[in-house]
C-alpha positions as CSV (number, residue, x, y, z in Angstrom):
1,M,-0.3,-23.5,15.4
2,A,2.0,-26.5,15.7
3,D,-0.7,-28.5,13.8
4,M,-0.7,-26.0,10.9
5,M,3.1,-25.9,10.7
6,G,3.0,-29.7,10.4
7,R,0.3,-29.7,7.6
8,L,2.2,-27.0,5.6
9,A,5.5,-29.1,5.8
10,E,3.2,-32.1,4.6
11,L,1.7,-29.9,1.8
12,G,5.2,-29.0,0.6
13,T,6.9,-26.0,-0.9
14,A,5.7,-26.7,-4.4
15,T,2.0,-26.8,-3.5
16,I,2.5,-23.5,-1.3
17,S,4.3,-21.8,-4.1
18,D,1.3,-22.3,-6.4
19,A,-0.9,-20.9,-3.7
20,L,1.4,-17.9,-3.4
21,D,1.3,-17.5,-7.2
22,R,-2.6,-17.7,-7.3
23,L,-2.7,-14.9,-4.7
24,G,0.0,-12.8,-6.5
25,L,2.4,-13.0,-3.6
26,P,6.2,-13.3,-3.9
27,G,7.7,-16.0,-1.5
28,S,9.8,-18.7,-3.5
29,A,13.3,-18.1,-2.3
30,H,15.4,-18.6,-5.3
31,G,18.9,-20.2,-4.7
32,I,18.1,-21.5,-1.2
33,A,18.4,-25.3,-1.2
34,P,18.4,-28.2,1.4
35,L,21.7,-29.4,2.7
36,A,20.3,-32.9,2.3
37,N,17.2,-34.3,0.9
38,G,14.5,-35.9,3.2
39,T,14.4,-32.8,5.7
40,R,11.4,-30.6,6.2
41,M,10.8,-27.6,8.2
42,A,7.9,-25.1,8.9
43,G,7.8,-22.3,11.5
44,P,8.0,-18.7,12.4
45,A,11.1,-16.7,11.2
46,Y,13.5,-15.3,13.7
47,T,15.6,-13.0,11.4
48,V,19.2,-12.0,11.7
49,R,20.9,-9.4,9.3
50,Y,24.7,-9.6,8.8
51,V,27.0,-6.9,7.4
52,P,30.7,-6.8,6.6
53,A,32.9,-6.5,9.9
54,G,33.7,-3.0,10.8
55,D,36.6,-1.5,12.8
56,P,36.6,-2.7,15.6
57,A,34.8,-6.0,14.4
58,G,31.6,-6.9,16.0
59,T,30.4,-10.4,16.6
60,V,28.8,-13.0,14.7
61,G,26.1,-13.0,17.5
62,D,24.5,-15.0,20.2
63,Y,21.0,-14.5,19.0
64,V,20.2,-18.2,19.0
65,D,19.4,-18.3,22.7
66,D,16.3,-15.9,21.9
67,I,14.7,-18.2,19.3
68,P,11.8,-20.2,20.7
69,D,11.3,-23.9,20.1
70,G,9.7,-24.4,16.7
71,G,11.2,-21.0,15.2
72,V,13.2,-20.9,12.1
73,A,16.5,-19.0,12.2
74,V,16.7,-16.8,9.0
75,L,20.1,-15.4,8.4
76,D,20.7,-12.7,5.7
77,N,24.5,-12.6,5.0
78,Q,23.9,-10.8,1.6
79,G,24.3,-14.0,-0.3
80,R,28.1,-14.2,0.6
81,T,29.7,-17.6,-0.1
82,D,33.2,-16.8,1.2
83,A,32.2,-16.5,5.0
84,T,30.0,-18.8,7.0
85,V,27.6,-17.8,9.6
86,W,26.5,-21.1,10.8
87,G,28.4,-24.0,12.1
88,D,28.5,-27.1,14.3
89,I,28.0,-25.3,17.7
90,L,24.8,-23.6,16.4
91,T,23.5,-26.8,14.8
92,T,24.0,-28.8,18.1
93,Y,22.2,-26.0,20.1
94,A,19.4,-25.7,17.6
95,H,18.8,-29.5,17.3
96,Q,18.8,-29.7,21.2
97,H,16.3,-26.9,21.5
98,R,14.1,-28.2,18.8
99,L,14.2,-25.3,16.4
100,A,12.4,-26.0,13.2
101,G,15.3,-25.3,11.1
102,T,17.7,-22.8,9.6
103,A,17.6,-20.9,6.2
104,I,20.7,-18.7,5.2
105,W,21.2,-16.4,2.4
106,G,24.8,-17.4,2.4
107,V,26.8,-20.4,3.3
108,C,27.0,-22.9,6.4
109,R,29.9,-25.1,7.5
110,D,30.6,-28.1,9.7
111,V,27.7,-29.8,7.8
112,R,28.5,-33.2,9.1
113,V,26.7,-32.5,12.3
114,A,23.6,-31.3,10.6
115,L,23.7,-34.4,8.2
116,E,24.2,-36.8,11.3
117,T,21.3,-35.2,13.4
118,G,19.0,-34.6,10.5
119,Y,18.7,-31.0,11.5
120,P,17.0,-29.1,8.6
121,M,19.4,-26.7,7.0
122,F,18.8,-24.6,3.9
123,S,21.4,-22.4,2.4
124,A,23.1,-21.1,-0.8
125,G,25.9,-23.7,-0.2
126,R,28.7,-24.8,2.2
127,F,32.2,-23.3,2.8
128,M,34.6,-24.0,5.7
129,R,35.8,-20.5,6.4
130,T,34.6,-18.7,9.5
131,G,32.6,-15.4,9.3
132,K,34.2,-14.3,12.5
133,D,36.1,-10.9,11.9
134,R,34.6,-11.0,8.4
135,V,31.0,-10.2,9.0
136,E,29.0,-9.2,12.1
137,V,25.4,-9.0,13.3
138,A,24.0,-5.6,12.4
139,D,20.2,-6.4,13.4
140,V,17.8,-9.0,14.7
141,Q,14.2,-9.2,14.2
142,V,14.1,-6.9,11.3
143,P,13.0,-7.5,7.8
144,V,15.8,-9.5,5.8
145,A,16.3,-11.0,2.5
146,L,16.4,-14.7,1.7
147,G,17.7,-14.9,-1.7
148,D,15.2,-12.8,-3.7
149,V,12.4,-12.8,-0.9
150,Q,11.9,-10.6,1.9
151,V,11.4,-12.2,5.3
152,R,9.8,-10.3,8.2
153,P,10.0,-11.6,11.8
154,G,7.1,-14.1,12.3
155,D,6.6,-14.9,8.6
156,I,6.3,-18.6,8.0
157,V,9.2,-20.3,6.6
158,V,8.7,-23.8,4.9
159,G,11.5,-25.9,3.4
160,D,11.7,-29.3,1.9
161,D,13.6,-31.1,-0.9
162,D,12.4,-28.4,-3.4
163,G,13.8,-25.5,-1.5
164,V,12.2,-22.7,0.8
165,V,9.0,-20.6,0.5
166,V,8.0,-17.7,2.8
167,I,4.4,-16.9,3.7
168,P,3.7,-13.5,5.0
169,S,2.3,-13.8,8.5
170,H,-0.9,-11.7,7.9
171,R,-1.8,-13.9,4.9
172,L,-1.2,-17.1,6.5
173,D,-4.8,-18.4,6.7
174,E,-5.6,-17.4,3.3
175,V,-2.4,-19.2,1.8
176,F,-2.9,-22.3,4.0
177,A,-6.5,-22.6,2.8
178,L,-5.6,-22.3,-0.8
179,A,-2.6,-24.6,-0.5
180,E,-5.0,-27.3,1.0
181,D,-7.4,-26.8,-1.9
182,I,-4.6,-27.1,-4.5
183,G,-3.2,-30.2,-2.7
184,T,-6.5,-31.9,-2.7
185,T,-7.1,-31.1,-6.5
186,E,-3.6,-32.5,-7.2
187,D,-4.3,-35.7,-5.2
188,A,-7.6,-36.2,-7.2
189,I,-5.7,-35.8,-10.5
190,A,-3.0,-38.3,-9.4
191,A,-5.8,-40.8,-8.1
192,A,-7.6,-40.5,-11.6
193,V,-4.4,-41.2,-13.4
194,V,-3.7,-44.4,-11.3
195,D,-7.4,-45.4,-12.2
196,G,-6.6,-45.3,-15.8
197,M,-7.5,-41.8,-16.9
198,S,-5.1,-40.0,-19.3
199,I,-3.2,-37.1,-18.0
200,T,-4.8,-34.8,-20.4
201,D,-8.3,-35.8,-19.4
202,A,-7.5,-35.7,-15.7
203,R,-5.8,-32.3,-15.8
204,A,-8.7,-31.0,-17.9
205,K,-11.3,-32.4,-15.4
206,F,-9.7,-30.8,-12.3
207,G,-8.3,-27.5,-13.9
208,Y,-4.7,-28.4,-13.3
209,H,-3.3,-25.7,-15.7
210,T,-5.1,-23.0,-13.7
211,L,-4.4,-24.0,-10.3
212,Q,-1.7,-21.4,-9.7
213,R,-3.3,-18.8,-11.9
214,K,-4.4,-15.5,-10.4
215,A,-8.2,-15.3,-10.2
């Protein structure tokens, strides 16, 4: 599994997104972007769902202790940008315990720590105000939203400079195989262009315009 996660990170979200399109699967999380370029992640999702704080207010949760090494924390804060659900303490823990990364439908804070450690952080933005007494954990390990994509526990979450994609766990082998084929084809097109072939001819030869099209 670790080898596959590494390979998915190498293939990248653009290639995986094309594979998802080819299979008619949603998965490209619109509006979720990397905190910094140059970071990549791939791993199974551990999901957390937030709701507005009640009376009495609940907590923002200590769920991170339960995420295994190599997991991706996926936090659904309903896209809120006025209250954060991830900061420096969680980043420090996650980096120390070798989580693959974090993806938030919402915002993070204390970004300096993530930037200095190179911890892979993907979110809808950054803001300094705490979520404590503003939001609370409602559920863990349930289906959640990441932008306009549903994420179930164990789904594979891949992030890089282009954003985040989500692969349904029960379609992983199929998506992975197709992404490998698409990656190989795109490499062949690039090599042909380097060797002097025109873009038009190279794309026609290898079927570039139909790589993402459903069969």
